[in-house]
N, C-alpha and C positions, 0 to 999 in steps of 0.2 A: 504494500500500500504506500509506504513512504517513497519508494522508487518513482511512483507515478503521482505523488502528492495527493493521494486520495484521503478523504476524511471519513466517508461512509461508502461501503461497498455492499451491494445487494447480491445475494446468492439464492438460487432456486434449485429445486430438486435435491435437497440435502439428503433425503432418505434416512434420516436419523429417527430413532424411536422415542427419544425423550427431549422435551423442551428444557432449555436451560441456558446458562451463560458460562463461558470459558475464556480465561485469559490465555492468549497465545503470543508467539513471537516476541516482538519488542514492545510489549505493553498493550498490544491491541486486544480488543474484546470481541468475542463472537457471541451473538444473541441468536438462539435457535428456537424456532416454532415448529411443531410437528403435530401429528395426529393426537387427539385427546384420549383415544381408547388405548388401553395397555396392550391389547393383542393386535393392534393395527399392523398392516404390512410395512415393510421398509420402502415406502413410496412417498413421493411428494416432499413437502417440507420447504420452508423459506427461512432465510437467516439474514442478519445484518452484521457486518464486521465494522467495528468502529476504531478509528485511530486513537492513540493515547490522548491526544488533544480533545477529541470528541467525548471521551469518557468523562472529562471534567464538566461537560455541559449536559450530560444525559440526566434526566429527571427520574427515569424508570423505563420499563418496557412491558409490553403485554403480548402474550401468545394467544392467537385466535385460531387455533387449529393448524392444519398442515398448509394452509394457503395464505394466511395473513399474519403479519407481525407489525406492531406499532411501537414506536419509541419517541416519546416527547423529549425535546431538547431545548435547553435555555438558549436565548439569543442575547445579543448585546443590548437590545431594548428590553429592559427588565420586565415590562408588562406584557411582552409577547413571547409565546412559546411556539416552537416549530415542531409540528407533529409529522414524523416521518412514518409513512405507512407503505410497507412493501407487500405486494400481493402476487399470487400466481393463479390466474384464472383457469377454470376447467377447460379442457380441450373440447372440440366439437363432438367427439365421440362419447363424451360423458353424457349421462342421462339428464333430462330436462330438470328433474327435481334437484340434483346436485348443483346445476348451473344457477337455478333460481335461488337456492339457499346461499350460495356463495355471494351473489350480488345483493341479496337482502342483508346478509351479515356485514358486507363491506359498506353498504350505505348506512347501516346502523352505527358502525364504528366512526365513520366520517361525521355523521349527525351529532355525535357526542363531543366532537372537537369544538371548543368555544369559537365563535365567529371572529373574535379579535385576533385569534392565533393564525399563524401561517401553516397550511397543511400541504405537505408534499406527498403525492400519491404516485408510486412508481411500481413497476412490475412487468411481468410477462402476460400479455393479454390474450395470446393465442388467437389473434384477430386476422381477418382477411381484409384486403384492400378493395375499396369500391369508389365510384365517382359521385354518387348521390349523397349530398349533405342536407337534404331537405329537412327543415325543422331544427337543424343544428348548425346553421350558418354562423352563429355568433361564437361557436367554440371550436370549429374545425373547417379546414379547406375542403376542396372537392376530393382529395385522396384521403380516405379515412376508412374506419372499420366497416364491415359488411355483415349482415345476418342478424338474427334475433338476439343471440347472445351479446353481440357487439352493441346492439341498440341499448341493452341494459347498461353497458359500460358508458355509452354516450349520455344516457340519462343521469348517471352518477356524476360525470364531468359537468353536465349542465347544472345539476344540483349544487356542486361545489362553486360554480361561477356565480350563481345568483344568490347565494347565502348572504 
């Protein structure tokens, strides 16, 4: 991380079976979110790796299953917190119930972030590209996600922009 001057690094498909935090290398911290069930398979999982400098600013972190992790971070403006949310959206071959639950959970997590705070939402959307941005012109150009699953993602983006 230091070689590339990175403060936060997002990691997907960790495939670990326990959520937790672990200090590694030169003072960096790995925050890992995974399946909530004990007997879950070694699949999915998201993580954030924080530089030593970022560790001084972190307020805490929350594991939200294998697909979402949230880490609130202090900023130079004492009244503003930066909420870093890393997610890994279900693929197209996932069943509709799983996709819907993912987007419901993600929107719920975002909605709990105070409006005065800065929220950074990053991740792997598993999205397809399309040309039609009808209804979403204010948040994306003509090359954007396609399909029903991606429309849920766009609705979340729109929700974040109008809060």
